[in-house]
VEXGUGU-501949 format. One record per residue: residue in three letters; residue number from 1; y, z, x of N, C-alpha, C in turn. Coordinates in nm, 2 decimals, padded with zeros to 4 digits. Last residue first. Layout:
SITE|ALA|NUM|Y|Z|X|Y|Z|X|Y|Z|X
...
***
This chain:
SITE|GLY|31|-07.80|02.36|01.78|-07.71|02.31|01.65|-07.59|02.32|01.65
SITE|GLU|30|-07.90|02.46|02.02|-07.90|02.31|02.01|-07.82|02.23|01.85
SITE|LEU|29|-07.87|02.69|02.02|-07.79|02.67|02.08|-07.80|02.49|02.08
SITE|GLU|28|-08.10|02.78|01.86|-07.97|02.77|01.81|-07.84|02.72|01.88
SITE|ALA|27|-08.34|02.76|02.05|-08.28|02.65|01.92|-08.17|02.65|01.88
SITE|PRO|26|-08.31|02.98|02.17|-08.26|02.89|02.24|-08.22|02.77|02.14
SITE|ASP|25|-08.24|03.29|01.94|-08.33|03.17|01.95|-08.25|03.04|02.04
SITE|MET|24|-08.12|03.61|02.02|-08.07|03.47|01.98|-08.22|03.35|02.00
SITE|SER|23|-08.16|03.83|02.12|-08.14|03.84|02.02|-08.09|03.71|01.94
SITE|GLY|22|-08.23|03.87|02.41|-08.34|03.81|02.31|-08.32|03.81|02.16
SITE|ASP|21|-08.02|03.92|02.56|-08.07|04.05|02.50|-08.22|03.98|02.43
SITE|LEU|20|-08.01|03.64|02.68|-08.06|03.75|02.76|-08.09|03.84|02.70
SITE|LEU|19|-07.90|03.53|02.41|-08.03|03.50|02.50|-08.08|03.56|02.56
SITE|GLY|18|-07.64|03.67|02.43|-07.75|03.70|02.33|-07.87|03.65|02.37
SITE|LYS|17|-07.53|03.56|02.69|-07.57|03.69|02.65|-07.66|03.74|02.53
SITE|VAL|16|-07.45|03.31|02.56|-07.57|03.34|02.69|-07.64|03.48|02.67
SITE|ARG|15|-07.31|03.35|02.39|-07.44|03.28|02.33|-07.55|03.33|02.52
SITE|GLU|14|-07.10|03.45|02.53|-07.15|03.55|02.45|-07.29|03.49|02.40
SITE|SER|13|-07.03|03.25|02.65|-07.08|03.29|02.77|-07.15|03.42|02.64
SITE|ASP|12|-06.93|03.04|02.48|-07.06|03.03|02.55|-07.11|03.13|02.61
SITE|SER|11|-06.85|03.25|02.21|-06.81|03.17|02.32|-06.91|03.16|02.39
SITE|MET|10|-06.82|03.29|01.89|-06.87|03.29|01.97|-06.84|03.20|02.06
SITE|ILE|9|-06.75|03.16|01.59|-06.65|03.20|01.69|-06.71|03.27|01.82
SITE|SER|8|-06.97|03.04|01.48|-06.88|02.97|01.47|-06.76|03.03|01.55
SITE|HIS|7|-07.15|03.29|01.49|-07.19|03.14|01.55|-07.06|03.08|01.60
SITE|ARG|6|-07.06|03.40|01.27|-07.04|03.48|01.42|-07.05|03.37|01.50
SITE|ALA|5|-07.17|03.29|01.03|-07.04|03.32|01.02|-06.98|03.32|01.22
SITE|SER|4|-07.43|03.30|01.11|-07.40|03.20|01.13|-07.23|03.19|01.15
SITE|ASN|3|-07.60|03.52|01.07|-07.48|03.51|01.22|-07.46|03.41|01.20
SITE|ASN|2|-07.67|03.79|00.83|-07.66|03.66|00.85|-07.54|03.60|00.99
SITE|MET|1|-07.95|03.98|00.76|-07.84|03.97|00.88|-07.77|03.78|00.88
***
């Protein structure tokens, strides 16, 4: 599963929701 394309169009709120769901690593927010 390649999420890199999604990241470019994700909003901050979607990133936070991903973190809360445990589907994203906090390190991804740094990049």
